[in-house]
C-alpha beads as a LAMMPS data file, in Angstrom:
LAMMPS data file: protein, C-alpha beads

196 atoms
195 bonds

1 atom types
1 bond types

-500.0 500.0 xlo xhi
-500.0 500.0 ylo yhi
-500.0 500.0 zlo zhi

Masses

1 110.0

Atoms # bond

1 1 1 7.999 0.008 -18.751
2 1 1 4.605 1.713 -18.425
3 1 1 1.966 1.135 -20.887
4 1 1 1.172 4.890 -21.221
5 1 1 3.597 7.883 -21.572
6 1 1 3.414 10.001 -18.359
7 1 1 3.117 13.953 -18.531
8 1 1 6.651 15.303 -18.947
9 1 1 7.920 17.159 -15.651
10 1 1 7.969 20.542 -17.725
11 1 1 4.134 20.138 -18.688
12 1 1 2.761 19.256 -15.400
13 1 1 0.503 21.568 -13.269
14 1 1 -1.236 21.892 -10.157
15 1 1 -1.077 18.763 -7.726
16 1 1 0.859 16.646 -10.222
17 1 1 3.408 19.393 -10.381
18 1 1 3.607 19.493 -6.470
19 1 1 3.758 15.638 -6.449
20 1 1 6.742 15.729 -8.889
21 1 1 8.425 18.583 -6.917
22 1 1 7.897 16.561 -3.615
23 1 1 9.330 13.550 -5.089
24 1 1 12.508 15.209 -6.352
25 1 1 12.947 17.064 -2.979
26 1 1 12.531 13.916 -0.953
27 1 1 13.796 11.225 -3.140
28 1 1 15.849 12.781 -6.003
29 1 1 13.628 11.219 -8.695
30 1 1 10.043 11.487 -9.730
31 1 1 8.176 8.371 -8.643
32 1 1 6.279 6.114 -10.850
33 1 1 3.180 6.613 -8.705
34 1 1 3.211 10.342 -9.443
35 1 1 3.927 9.552 -13.275
36 1 1 0.875 7.067 -13.126
37 1 1 -1.624 9.816 -12.152
38 1 1 -0.132 12.614 -14.099
39 1 1 -2.827 12.567 -16.999
40 1 1 -5.474 13.104 -14.372
41 1 1 -4.570 15.474 -11.680
42 1 1 -8.090 15.568 -10.413
43 1 1 -7.849 11.885 -9.502
44 1 1 -4.479 12.308 -7.714
45 1 1 -5.971 15.000 -5.626
46 1 1 -9.148 12.844 -4.889
47 1 1 -6.742 9.901 -3.996
48 1 1 -4.735 12.218 -1.585
49 1 1 -7.914 13.512 -0.019
50 1 1 -9.430 9.861 0.350
51 1 1 -6.108 8.585 1.867
52 1 1 -6.044 11.380 4.381
53 1 1 -9.709 10.823 5.328
54 1 1 -9.205 7.264 5.771
55 1 1 -5.951 7.280 7.713
56 1 1 -6.439 10.379 9.915
57 1 1 -7.972 8.519 12.909
58 1 1 -5.946 5.239 12.072
59 1 1 -3.072 4.107 13.980
60 1 1 -0.148 4.223 11.235
61 1 1 1.219 0.610 12.220
62 1 1 -2.232 -0.829 11.798
63 1 1 -2.600 0.984 8.369
64 1 1 0.777 -0.335 7.211
65 1 1 -0.277 -3.877 8.127
66 1 1 -3.598 -3.635 6.544
67 1 1 -1.982 -2.299 3.429
68 1 1 0.501 -5.086 3.318
69 1 1 -2.269 -7.555 3.681
70 1 1 -4.354 -6.135 0.816
71 1 1 -1.239 -5.510 -1.394
72 1 1 -0.019 -9.025 -0.963
73 1 1 -3.428 -10.350 -2.035
74 1 1 -3.424 -8.147 -5.133
75 1 1 0.221 -8.959 -5.882
76 1 1 1.165 -5.402 -5.805
77 1 1 5.054 -5.311 -5.556
78 1 1 4.958 -1.417 -5.575
79 1 1 2.699 -1.193 -2.463
80 1 1 4.376 -4.014 -0.553
81 1 1 7.743 -2.473 -1.127
82 1 1 6.590 1.149 -0.347
83 1 1 4.717 -0.082 3.025
84 1 1 6.956 -2.658 3.942
85 1 1 9.796 -0.096 4.078
86 1 1 7.579 1.959 6.339
87 1 1 7.175 -0.852 8.667
88 1 1 10.892 -1.700 8.605
89 1 1 11.913 1.934 9.142
90 1 1 9.248 2.704 11.844
91 1 1 8.040 -0.420 13.683
92 1 1 9.899 -3.644 13.131
93 1 1 13.357 -4.912 11.801
94 1 1 13.677 -6.121 8.296
95 1 1 13.542 -9.805 9.288
96 1 1 10.136 -9.263 10.926
97 1 1 8.780 -7.457 8.109
98 1 1 9.859 -10.278 5.809
99 1 1 8.038 -12.732 8.110
100 1 1 4.934 -10.622 8.066
101 1 1 4.810 -10.285 4.288
102 1 1 5.364 -14.052 3.758
103 1 1 2.771 -15.203 6.330
104 1 1 1.216 -12.820 8.968
105 1 1 -0.273 -15.418 10.780
106 1 1 3.139 -16.986 11.870
107 1 1 5.103 -13.810 12.238
108 1 1 4.595 -13.347 16.003
109 1 1 1.941 -10.682 15.597
110 1 1 -0.829 -10.438 18.383
111 1 1 -4.194 -11.632 17.644
112 1 1 -5.582 -8.140 17.057
113 1 1 -3.138 -7.558 14.237
114 1 1 -3.578 -11.089 12.838
115 1 1 -7.355 -10.509 12.646
116 1 1 -7.114 -7.123 11.115
117 1 1 -4.728 -8.422 8.506
118 1 1 -7.090 -11.387 7.829
119 1 1 -9.911 -8.964 7.302
120 1 1 -8.012 -6.733 4.980
121 1 1 -6.894 -9.858 2.876
122 1 1 -10.621 -10.898 2.605
123 1 1 -11.703 -7.420 1.574
124 1 1 -9.193 -7.384 -1.263
125 1 1 -9.688 -10.794 -2.375
126 1 1 -13.559 -10.767 -2.293
127 1 1 -15.393 -8.147 -0.184
128 1 1 -18.595 -10.150 -0.573
129 1 1 -17.061 -12.991 1.421
130 1 1 -16.744 -11.166 4.539
131 1 1 -19.006 -12.322 7.057
132 1 1 -20.632 -10.906 10.276
133 1 1 -18.408 -13.481 12.181
134 1 1 -15.257 -11.591 10.672
135 1 1 -16.558 -8.301 11.920
136 1 1 -17.752 -9.504 15.323
137 1 1 -14.435 -11.202 15.796
138 1 1 -12.754 -7.874 15.562
139 1 1 -15.379 -6.321 17.695
140 1 1 -14.619 -9.079 20.420
141 1 1 -11.000 -8.258 20.344
142 1 1 -11.797 -4.702 21.239
143 1 1 -12.051 -2.755 17.931
144 1 1 -14.751 -0.314 17.628
145 1 1 -17.245 -0.048 14.573
146 1 1 -15.249 3.026 13.506
147 1 1 -11.943 1.034 13.826
148 1 1 -13.382 -1.847 11.845
149 1 1 -14.520 0.719 9.051
150 1 1 -11.052 2.098 9.021
151 1 1 -9.613 -1.327 8.256
152 1 1 -12.232 -1.969 5.579
153 1 1 -11.808 1.334 3.992
154 1 1 -8.079 1.206 4.073
155 1 1 -8.012 -2.279 2.210
156 1 1 -10.623 -1.177 -0.260
157 1 1 -8.721 2.124 -1.162
158 1 1 -5.710 -0.044 -1.736
159 1 1 -7.498 -2.062 -4.270
160 1 1 -8.209 1.076 -6.253
161 1 1 -4.712 2.462 -6.010
162 1 1 -3.073 -0.886 -6.905
163 1 1 -5.196 -1.568 -9.929
164 1 1 -4.598 1.983 -11.283
165 1 1 -0.739 1.580 -10.875
166 1 1 -0.521 -2.023 -12.098
167 1 1 -3.114 -1.783 -14.722
168 1 1 -0.931 0.978 -16.242
169 1 1 2.121 -1.103 -15.916
170 1 1 3.947 1.175 -13.643
171 1 1 6.797 -0.743 -12.034
172 1 1 8.158 -0.193 -8.601
173 1 1 10.851 2.469 -8.706
174 1 1 14.379 1.320 -9.299
175 1 1 15.429 2.856 -6.015
176 1 1 13.638 -0.261 -4.357
177 1 1 16.447 -2.422 -5.663
178 1 1 18.480 -1.078 -2.644
179 1 1 16.113 -2.660 -0.272
180 1 1 17.725 -5.646 1.929
181 1 1 17.798 -8.531 -0.412
182 1 1 15.929 -10.815 2.074
183 1 1 13.143 -8.172 2.579
184 1 1 12.982 -7.144 -1.085
185 1 1 12.394 -10.817 -2.191
186 1 1 9.490 -11.204 0.118
187 1 1 8.030 -7.833 -0.994
188 1 1 8.300 -8.185 -4.706
189 1 1 5.052 -10.431 -5.257
190 1 1 3.919 -8.951 -8.831
191 1 1 5.650 -6.715 -11.075
192 1 1 9.365 -6.567 -10.845
193 1 1 11.406 -3.581 -9.702
194 1 1 12.021 -1.130 -12.610
195 1 1 15.139 -2.224 -14.437
196 1 1 15.477 -5.603 -13.113

Bonds

1 1 1 2
2 1 2 3
3 1 3 4
4 1 4 5
5 1 5 6
6 1 6 7
7 1 7 8
8 1 8 9
9 1 9 10
10 1 10 11
11 1 11 12
12 1 12 13
13 1 13 14
14 1 14 15
15 1 15 16
16 1 16 17
17 1 17 18
18 1 18 19
19 1 19 20
20 1 20 21
21 1 21 22
22 1 22 23
23 1 23 24
24 1 24 25
25 1 25 26
26 1 26 27
27 1 27 28
28 1 28 29
29 1 29 30
30 1 30 31
31 1 31 32
32 1 32 33
33 1 33 34
34 1 34 35
35 1 35 36
36 1 36 37
37 1 37 38
38 1 38 39
39 1 39 40
40 1 40 41
41 1 41 42
42 1 42 43
43 1 43 44
44 1 44 45
45 1 45 46
46 1 46 47
47 1 47 48
48 1 48 49
49 1 49 50
50 1 50 51
51 1 51 52
52 1 52 53
53 1 53 54
54 1 54 55
55 1 55 56
56 1 56 57
57 1 57 58
58 1 58 59
59 1 59 60
60 1 60 61
61 1 61 62
62 1 62 63
63 1 63 64
64 1 64 65
65 1 65 66
66 1 66 67
67 1 67 68
68 1 68 69
69 1 69 70
70 1 70 71
71 1 71 72
72 1 72 73
73 1 73 74
74 1 74 75
75 1 75 76
76 1 76 77
77 1 77 78
78 1 78 79
79 1 79 80
80 1 80 81
81 1 81 82
82 1 82 83
83 1 83 84
84 1 84 85
85 1 85 86
86 1 86 87
87 1 87 88
88 1 88 89
89 1 89 90
90 1 90 91
91 1 91 92
92 1 92 93
93 1 93 94
94 1 94 95
95 1 95 96
96 1 96 97
97 1 97 98
98 1 98 99
99 1 99 100
100 1 100 101
101 1 101 102
102 1 102 103
103 1 103 104
104 1 104 105
105 1 105 106
106 1 106 107
107 1 107 108
108 1 108 109
109 1 109 110
110 1 110 111
111 1 111 112
112 1 112 113
113 1 113 114
114 1 114 115
115 1 115 116
116 1 116 117
117 1 117 118
118 1 118 119
119 1 119 120
120 1 120 121
121 1 121 122
122 1 122 123
123 1 123 124
124 1 124 125
125 1 125 126
126 1 126 127
127 1 127 128
128 1 128 129
129 1 129 130
130 1 130 131
131 1 131 132
132 1 132 133
133 1 133 134
134 1 134 135
135 1 135 136
136 1 136 137
137 1 137 138
138 1 138 139
139 1 139 140
140 1 140 141
141 1 141 142
142 1 142 143
143 1 143 144
144 1 144 145
145 1 145 146
146 1 146 147
147 1 147 148
148 1 148 149
149 1 149 150
150 1 150 151
151 1 151 152
152 1 152 153
153 1 153 154
154 1 154 155
155 1 155 156
156 1 156 157
157 1 157 158
158 1 158 159
159 1 159 160
160 1 160 161
161 1 161 162
162 1 162 163
163 1 163 164
164 1 164 165
165 1 165 166
166 1 166 167
167 1 167 168
168 1 168 169
169 1 169 170
170 1 170 171
171 1 171 172
172 1 172 173
173 1 173 174
174 1 174 175
175 1 175 176
176 1 176 177
177 1 177 178
178 1 178 179
179 1 179 180
180 1 180 181
181 1 181 182
182 1 182 183
183 1 183 184
184 1 184 185
185 1 185 186
186 1 186 187
187 1 187 188
188 1 188 189
189 1 189 190
190 1 190 191
191 1 191 192
192 1 192 193
193 1 193 194
194 1 194 195
195 1 195 196
């Protein structure tokens, strides 16, 4: 149960009302993420703009891998479940996503993906520990400076999002209980799924 009361559906306006309506249309329920930002629609709007700006030139699979690495480091079940599901729906089977979630270094990813996830993990853990060698390593693997920026920015913005949602006690939506059990167990790294 969240630590604050979200704004009720009948009282929201603007971008929060749009988020609530989109959740209902797409999923049949209002997500805890939308509820978490309901008191500050301007922050939700800014988050959406930031996410759009960071991801617009980024390969989606890479973004999902970066997000998983940062979310795992910060023990964000919500982000692990949401983005693990995207990886399983669009890029890999559930067993491969499970392996990536548990240890991306031994999950059969190529060296670029491993290095990208290593950097995202390091940014989420302690950005001041990132070294020139970390960045040069990605450059040596063929990433441009703009692509390296995207990796760091995606990991850093995940830190903001995760800390808001977890800091307010919002659990992953109950619907995540329907995720394949083996995958779900690998993705729940912090707060439990709502109702479990």
